[in-house]
ZAMAR-155933 format. One record per residue (C-alpha): residue number from 1; residue in three letters; x, y, z. Coordinates in steps of 0.2 Angstrom, whole numbers, padded with zeros to 4 digits. Last residue first. Example, Ala and Ser with C-alpha at 12.3 -4.5 7.8 and 13.67 -1.06 7.14 Angstrom:
BEGIN
{2 SER {0068 -0005 0036}} {1 ALA {0062 -0022 0039}} 
This chain:
BEGIN
{357 ALA {-0023 -0141 0130}} {356 PRO {-0038 -0146 0124}} {355 VAL {-0050 -0133 0117}} {354 GLU {-0058 -0119 0124}} {353 GLU {-0072 -0108 0113}} {352 LEU {-0067 -0092 0107}} {351 ASP {-0079 -0079 0099}} {350 ALA {-0087 -0073 0113}} {349 LEU {-0068 -0063 0117}} {348 ARG {-0067 -0060 0097}} {347 ASP {-0082 -0046 0102}} {346 ASP {-0088 -0033 0089}} {345 LEU {-0081 -0045 0074}} {344 PHE {-0072 -0034 0062}} {343 PHE {-0054 -0042 0064}} {342 ARG {-0061 -0061 0063}} {341 ALA {-0066 -0058 0047}} {340 ALA {-0052 -0052 0040}} {339 VAL {-0042 -0067 0050}} {338 ASP {-0054 -0079 0043}} {337 GLU {-0056 -0092 0054}} {336 THR {-0069 -0088 0064}} {335 ARG {-0073 -0100 0078}} {334 TYR {-0057 -0093 0086}} {333 ARG {-0049 -0107 0099}} {332 TYR {-0044 -0107 0117}} {331 ILE {-0031 -0114 0126}} {330 LYS {-0030 -0115 0146}} {329 LYS {-0016 -0115 0158}} {328 GLU {-0029 -0102 0167}} {327 SER {-0014 -0090 0171}} {326 PRO {-0008 -0092 0155}} {325 ALA {-0022 -0091 0143}} {324 ALA {-0016 -0095 0127}} {323 VAL {-0027 -0091 0113}} {322 ARG {-0027 -0101 0095}} {321 HIS {-0033 -0098 0077}} {320 LEU {-0015 -0095 0068}} {319 MET {-0008 -0107 0079}} {318 GLU {-0019 -0122 0072}} {317 VAL {-0009 -0118 0055}} {316 ASN {0005 -0129 0066}} {315 GLY {0012 -0140 0050}} {314 ASP {0030 -0131 0054}} {313 LEU {0023 -0115 0056}} {312 ALA {0038 -0106 0046}} {311 ASP {0032 -0116 0030}} {310 THR {0017 -0105 0030}} {309 ALA {0027 -0090 0031}} {308 ALA {0039 -0095 0018}} {307 SER {0026 -0102 0007}} {306 PHE {0016 -0084 0008}} {305 LEU {0031 -0073 0004}} {304 GLU {0036 -0085 -0011}} {303 ALA {0016 -0081 -0018}} {302 ASP {0019 -0062 -0014}} {301 THR {-0002 -0059 -0015}} {300 LEU {-0003 -0045 0000}} {299 GLY {-0020 -0040 0006}} {298 PHE {-0018 -0030 0020}} {297 LEU {-0028 -0040 0032}} {296 ALA {-0025 -0057 0026}} {295 ALA {-0004 -0052 0022}} {294 THR {-0005 -0046 0041}} {293 GLN {-0012 -0063 0047}} {292 LEU {0000 -0073 0038}} {291 VAL {0017 -0061 0043}} {290 ALA {0013 -0062 0060}} {289 PHE {0010 -0082 0061}} {288 GLY {0025 -0087 0052}} {287 CYS {0037 -0072 0062}} {286 CYS {0029 -0082 0079}} {285 GLY {0032 -0099 0071}} {284 ALA {0047 -0096 0068}} {283 LEU {0054 -0087 0083}} {282 GLY {0066 -0102 0090}} {281 LEU {0078 -0088 0087}} {280 GLU {0090 -0096 0074}} {279 ARG {0072 -0099 0067}} {278 SER {0069 -0081 0067}} {277 ARG {0085 -0078 0058}} {276 VAL {0080 -0090 0043}} {275 PHE {0064 -0080 0042}} {274 CYS {0072 -0063 0041}} {273 ASP {0085 -0070 0030}} {272 GLU {0074 -0074 0018}} {271 LYS {0065 -0057 0019}} {270 GLU {0079 -0047 0015}} {269 ALA {0081 -0058 0000}} {268 ALA {0065 -0056 -0008}} {267 SER {0071 -0039 -0006}} {266 MET {0061 -0027 0008}} {265 GLY {0050 -0012 0007}} {264 SER {0031 -0017 0007}} {263 LEU {0037 -0033 0021}} {262 LEU {0044 -0016 0032}} {261 LEU {0027 -0006 0031}} {260 TYR {0016 -0022 0029}} {259 LEU {0024 -0027 0047}} {258 ASP {0020 -0009 0054}} {257 ALA {0003 -0010 0048}} {256 TYR {0000 -0025 0058}} {255 LYS {0002 -0015 0073}} {254 TYR {-0007 -0001 0067}} {253 LEU {-0023 -0014 0067}} {252 THR {-0024 -0015 0086}} {251 MET {-0029 -0034 0084}} {250 ASP {-0027 -0038 0102}} {249 ARG {-0029 -0023 0110}} {248 LYS {-0047 -0025 0115}} {247 MET {-0044 -0029 0134}} {246 ARG {-0049 -0044 0136}} {245 VAL {-0042 -0049 0119}} {244 TRP {-0026 -0043 0127}} {243 PRO {-0030 -0055 0141}} {242 LEU {-0030 -0069 0134}} {241 THR {-0014 -0070 0123}} {240 ALA {-0013 -0075 0105}} {239 ALA {-0014 -0056 0098}} {238 GLU {-0002 -0050 0110}} {237 LYS {0011 -0061 0112}} {236 TYR {0011 -0063 0092}} {235 LEU {0013 -0046 0091}} {234 HIS {0029 -0047 0100}} {233 ALA {0036 -0059 0091}} {232 CYS {0033 -0053 0074}} {231 LEU {0041 -0035 0080}} {230 HIS {0055 -0045 0088}} {229 VAL {0059 -0055 0071}} {228 PHE {0057 -0037 0062}} {227 PHE {0071 -0028 0073}} {226 ASP {0080 -0043 0072}} {225 ALA {0082 -0045 0053}} {224 ARG {0086 -0025 0053}} {223 ALA {0101 -0028 0068}} {222 PRO {0094 -0022 0083}} {221 VAL {0094 -0002 0088}} {220 PRO {0104 0010 0095}} {219 LEU {0099 0026 0084}} {218 GLN {0113 0037 0076}} {217 LEU {0101 0053 0074}} {216 GLY {0097 0062 0056}} {215 ASN {0080 0058 0054}} {214 VAL {0082 0042 0059}} {213 GLU {0099 0034 0054}} {212 ALA {0102 0017 0063}} {211 THR {0113 0009 0072}} {210 THR {0119 -0007 0078}} {209 LYS {0114 -0020 0091}} {208 SER {0115 -0039 0086}} {207 ALA {0121 -0044 0103}} {206 LEU {0106 -0037 0111}} {205 LEU {0095 -0046 0102}} {204 ARG {0106 -0063 0104}} {203 ARG {0107 -0058 0124}} {202 LEU {0086 -0059 0122}} {201 VAL {0085 -0075 0116}} {200 ASP {0098 -0083 0126}} {199 PRO {0087 -0076 0142}} {198 GLU {0072 -0082 0133}} {197 GLY {0073 -0099 0133}} {196 TYR {0054 -0102 0132}} {195 THR {0048 -0089 0121}} {194 TYR {0034 -0074 0123}} {193 GLY {0038 -0064 0137}} {192 LEU {0055 -0054 0132}} {191 SER {0062 -0049 0145}} {190 PHE {0072 -0033 0151}} {189 ASN {0060 -0021 0144}} {188 VAL {0062 -0004 0149}} {187 ASP {0049 0007 0145}} {186 VAL {0050 0028 0142}} {185 GLU {0038 0039 0143}} {184 LEU {0038 0058 0140}} {183 TRP {0025 0070 0144}} {182 ARG {0017 0084 0138}} {181 LEU {0019 0080 0120}} {180 GLY {0007 0088 0106}} {179 PRO {0018 0104 0106}} {178 LEU {0032 0099 0120}} {177 ALA {0028 0101 0138}} {176 VAL {0043 0089 0142}} {175 GLU {0035 0081 0159}} {174 ARG {0046 0066 0164}} {173 PHE {0038 0049 0164}} {172 TYR {0048 0031 0169}} {171 PRO {0037 0015 0165}} {170 VAL {0037 0002 0179}} {169 THR {0051 -0011 0176}} {168 GLU {0050 -0024 0164}} {167 GLY {0048 -0044 0166}} {166 ARG {0032 -0044 0171}} {165 LEU {0030 -0053 0188}} {164 MET {0047 -0050 0198}} {163 LYS {0053 -0034 0189}} {162 SER {0034 -0026 0190}} {161 ALA {0032 -0034 0207}} {160 ILE {0048 -0023 0213}} {159 ILE {0040 -0007 0208}} {158 GLU {0023 -0010 0213}} {157 GLU {0030 -0012 0231}} {156 ARG {0041 0002 0231}} {155 SER {0024 0014 0224}} {154 ALA {0023 0019 0209}} {153 PRO {0021 0038 0208}} {152 VAL {0005 0046 0198}} {151 PHE {0006 0060 0185}} {150 ALA {-0008 0068 0180}} {149 GLY {-0016 0069 0163}} {148 GLY {-0032 0062 0168}} {147 ARG {-0022 0045 0177}} {146 LEU {-0003 0044 0172}} {145 THR {0007 0031 0179}} {144 GLY {0022 0029 0190}} {143 GLN {0042 0028 0188}} {142 ARG {0050 0045 0189}} {141 PHE {0063 0055 0177}} {140 GLY {0070 0069 0181}} {139 ASN {0090 0065 0170}} {138 GLU {0096 0057 0187}} {137 THR {0081 0047 0185}} {136 LEU {0084 0040 0168}} {135 LEU {0102 0038 0173}} {134 GLY {0098 0027 0188}} {133 GLY {0085 0016 0178}} {132 LEU {0098 0011 0167}} {131 ALA {0111 0007 0180}} {130 THR {0096 -0003 0190}} {129 VAL {0092 -0013 0172}} {128 GLU {0107 -0017 0164}} {127 GLU {0110 -0034 0175}} {126 PRO {0095 -0038 0168}} {125 ALA {0099 -0035 0150}} {124 ALA {0094 -0019 0142}} {123 LEU {0077 -0017 0127}} {122 LEU {0070 0000 0128}} {121 ASP {0053 0007 0120}} {120 ILE {0052 0025 0118}} {119 ASP {0034 0030 0122}} {118 ASN {0017 0034 0113}} {117 SER {0023 0033 0096}} {116 THR {0016 0042 0081}} {115 ARG {0013 0034 0062}} {114 CYS {0006 0042 0047}} {113 GLY {0010 0061 0049}} {112 GLU {0026 0060 0039}} {111 PRO {0027 0046 0026}} {110 TYR {0034 0031 0038}} {109 LEU {0049 0027 0040}} {108 ALA {0051 0039 0056}} {107 CYS {0039 0033 0067}} {106 LEU {0044 0015 0063}} {105 LEU {0061 0017 0071}} {104 ALA {0057 0025 0089}} {103 GLY {0043 0017 0088}} {102 LYS {0046 -0001 0088}} {101 LEU {0061 -0005 0097}} {100 MET {0079 0006 0105}} {99 VAL {0092 -0004 0110}} {98 ALA {0103 -0005 0127}} {97 GLY {0121 -0007 0130}} {96 SER {0122 0008 0138}} {95 ASN {0139 0017 0137}} {94 GLY {0131 0031 0150}} {93 ARG {0135 0043 0136}} {92 GLU {0129 0034 0124}} {91 LEU {0112 0028 0134}} {90 LEU {0109 0047 0137}} {89 GLY {0113 0054 0119}} {88 ALA {0100 0044 0113}} {87 LEU {0089 0047 0126}} {86 GLU {0090 0068 0119}} {85 LYS {0088 0062 0102}} {84 VAL {0072 0053 0104}} {83 CYS {0063 0067 0116}} {82 ARG {0067 0079 0100}} {81 TYR {0061 0066 0091}} {80 TYR {0045 0064 0100}} {79 SER {0043 0083 0098}} {78 ARG {0044 0083 0079}} {77 ASN {0033 0066 0082}} {76 ARG {0019 0077 0089}} {75 VAL {0019 0090 0076}} {74 ALA {0018 0078 0065}} {73 ASN {0003 0068 0071}} {72 GLN {-0008 0081 0076}} {71 GLU {-0005 0088 0054}} {70 ALA {-0012 0068 0050}} {69 ALA {-0024 0069 0064}} {68 ASN {-0032 0087 0056}} {67 GLU {-0032 0080 0038}} {66 LEU {-0040 0064 0044}} {65 ALA {-0055 0075 0053}} {64 ASN {-0055 0086 0039}} {63 ARG {-0057 0074 0026}} {62 PHE {-0073 0065 0035}} {61 GLU {-0081 0081 0039}} {60 ARG {-0079 0087 0023}} {59 PRO {-0088 0073 0013}} {58 LEU {-0074 0067 0003}} {57 GLY {-0071 0070 -0016}} {56 ASP {-0057 0081 -0012}} {55 LEU {-0046 0070 -0003}} {54 LEU {-0045 0057 -0018}} {53 ARG {-0030 0062 -0026}} {52 GLN {-0022 0045 -0025}} {51 ARG {-0007 0050 -0016}} {50 ARG {-0020 0061 -0004}} {49 LEU {-0031 0047 -0002}} {48 THR {-0018 0035 0006}} {47 GLU {-0010 0047 0015}} {46 HIS {-0025 0054 0023}} {45 ALA {-0027 0034 0028}} {44 VAL {-0010 0033 0036}} {43 GLY {-0015 0047 0046}} {42 ALA {-0030 0039 0053}} {41 LEU {-0022 0023 0056}} {40 ARG {-0022 0024 0076}} {39 ASN {-0034 0010 0076}} {38 TYR {-0047 0018 0083}} {37 PHE {-0045 0032 0074}} {36 LEU {-0048 0024 0059}} {35 GLN {-0061 0012 0065}} {34 GLY {-0071 0028 0070}} {33 LEU {-0068 0036 0053}} {32 VAL {-0077 0020 0045}} {31 GLY {-0091 0019 0054}} {30 PRO {-0092 0037 0052}} {29 THR {-0096 0035 0034}} {28 ALA {-0082 0036 0020}} {27 TYR {-0092 0023 0010}} {26 ALA {-0094 0033 -0006}} {25 THR {-0077 0033 -0007}} {24 LEU {-0078 0016 -0012}} {23 SER {-0081 0022 -0029}} {22 PRO {-0062 0029 -0032}} {21 GLU {-0056 0009 -0030}} {20 LEU {-0040 0011 -0021}} {19 ASP {-0026 0001 -0031}} {18 LYS {-0011 0013 -0029}} {17 GLY {-0001 0002 -0013}} {16 ALA {0010 0006 0001}} {15 PHE {-0005 0016 0011}} {14 ARG {-0014 -0001 0011}} {13 CYS {-0024 0006 0028}} {12 LEU {-0036 0016 0014}} {11 ALA {-0041 -0001 0005}} {10 LEU {-0044 -0009 0024}} {9 PHE {-0057 0004 0030}} {8 PHE {-0064 0005 0009}} {7 LYS {-0067 -0016 0010}} {6 LYS {-0073 -0015 0028}} {5 GLU {-0086 -0001 0022}} {4 GLN {-0091 -0011 0007}} {3 GLU {-0094 -0025 0019}} {2 LYS {-0107 -0015 0030}} {1 MET {-0100 -0011 0046}} 
């Protein structure tokens, strides 16, 4: 992509601001459009352009693609929240201590048509997983995967291996056949997978369980600071682990947009609470990493936020550029230190070089 195309793309993703230069619409190219869909931000781009009354000046195919994406997202989300409502009811009737993470809350915080979710993520205590699985199975869910739109049941060996090796169950699916949403997927996690001493951290996240009103529903979620810190740590796990880089799922921009959204709505005191909580949970570095990379990609200029995120690294600025390969017991480092420039690399894997562990 040309530099002006990159600038336009990032400006379209900054939906909380009002600083999109109208002249940039001249760079509404197929390349920009492709990046928006690849990063699941076509709906966000439509909202940015709508708010700033710039849609009419775009090429027709560019504009129509974004409008259609926003409409489809809205339809899908209405179906999605019908499912979220049902699952929340199941958890309540089953006296479950599980909490909902990520999309179940985030999709409703964006303007309509901006964000969708492929699944409902649950975090549960290890001892509750069997009962939770039974609850889902009793209500029509089966464990497996989707291939070509068809459900493929998981074998007993796959179910056991997922629990033992990944700290999560094989996903649960149920065909719901709703507008824009044929299958509902529920992922049950009982391990965080990004920190030492994680059983204690997991239980502390679950202990902070509260309810959030989302689209008129009362959803079980971690406390606000814990929700934010978990989101940061989850982003860090994917951005700084080699298998995710290989899959090209390490820097999908909608994950950073979630943090941008939350940060844009926080007071200074709420941001400070998040960093304090990240230290209590032993996840300060993950939080600093995620916030600093988000700031670089979305042009955040809050000096106090930048300072707090830098302090969270405890001097380990190298953390921003390193990738772990757990199975190889190796550490790699990006040659490209500029985070925004790194995002636009066609092959980030090729930008890595091995360094001493």
